[in-house]
N, C-alpha and C positions, 0 to 999 in steps of 0.2 A: 181351299177348304170349303165345304158346303155344310151349313148348319142344318141338321136334320130334326133335331128335337131338343127342347129345353123343359125343365120341370122344377117345381118347388113344392115341398110338403113339410109337415111338421107332425110329430106326435108327443109334444111336450106339454100340451094343455088342451083341455076340453072347452075352454071359453071361446066363443065365437068372436072373431075380429076380422075386419077387412084389411087387407094388405095390398100394397102397391108393388109392382115388379116391372123391370125394364130391361131390355138388352141394349147394349151401347159399345161404341168405339172410343178409344182414348188414344190420341197420337203420341203422347209421352208416357208410356206405361212404366212408371218408376214408383209404383205403390210398395206396399209391404204386404206380402202374402205368405201363407204357408205352402210350400211346394207340394204338388200332387202328380203323381204319375198316372197318365191317361189309362184307362181300362180298355183292353183290346178286345172288341166284340167278335172278330173273326177267329179267334183262337190262336194257337201256337203256330199254325201253318202260314199265317199272314206275316209280311214284313213288319218289323218294329215301326212304331209311329215316328214321324219326324218331329212331333210336339213332345217336349221333355218337361220334366218337373222344374219349376223355377219359383223364385220368391219375389221377383220384381214386377211380374205382369207383362214382361216384354213379349214381343211377337215371337212365336214358336215355342212358348213355354206355358205350362198349366199351373195354376194355383188356386187356393181357396182361401176363405175367411180372411178378407182384406182388412187389416188394422189401420191402414193408411192408403188413401187414394193417390193415384198418379197425378201428374201435372197435365196442363193443357186442357182445351175446351172439349168436354164430352159431347159426342154426337149420338143422340138417343135413336134407337131403332124401335122396334114394336115395344109398346108398353101396355099394361093392363092392370086390372085389379081382381083380387080373388078373396074368397073366404078361406081363412087358415084351416078350417075344419075339413075343407074339400080339396085343397091343394090347387096348383096351377099346371097345366100342360099346354105347350105350344108345338104343334106339328104343322109346319108351314106347307101349303100347297106349293106345286112347283113354280108358280108365278110369285109367291111370297118368299121363296128361299133366299137366304142370305149367303152370298159367295164371297169369300175373302181371298184376294190374290195372294199368291205366295210371296210376292215382293212387298206386301203391305207391312209397314212399320207400326201400325196401330195395334193395340191390345183390344181384344173382344171380351165383353163381360156380361154377366147376368147379376142383377142387383135387386134387393128390396129397397124401395124408394124411401122408406122411413123405418125407423128402429121398431120391431115388433114388441108388444108388451112381454111376451114370453121369449126368451132368448135361447132356450135349450131344445135340443132334439129336432133341429131343422135338417132337411135333405134338399139338395138342389144339384142340378147337373146340366150338361150340355152333350149332345150326342152329335158327332160330325163325321164327315167322310173326307178323307184326304184325296183330292183329285189332281190328276196330272195332265 
């Protein structure tokens, strides 16, 4: 899997606040998430994704809104800070691209590094390509 784009935005408040964001890997993805079925950008003609909805954050699954983190040492990738009124977008150049091996047991995540003041109407996502 190659990570193509990550984003975070909100429309729940007009009060300006700095937020921290990080991409990370976690070797024991045993958190508690709400399962999410990945959106297929290629339309119905593409094969179904091998990533499926899941609630534990395990490799090969997709989930959102973690209410509990997994175990094991988190390895942080790119991190940044942004103003919540502007949002955050990360589109890596080819040399910055994150490629995750199909055999990886680690979960990949996108997180706010601290709890924002306004906790409603946040949007976030990761766009990836399955490579073979």
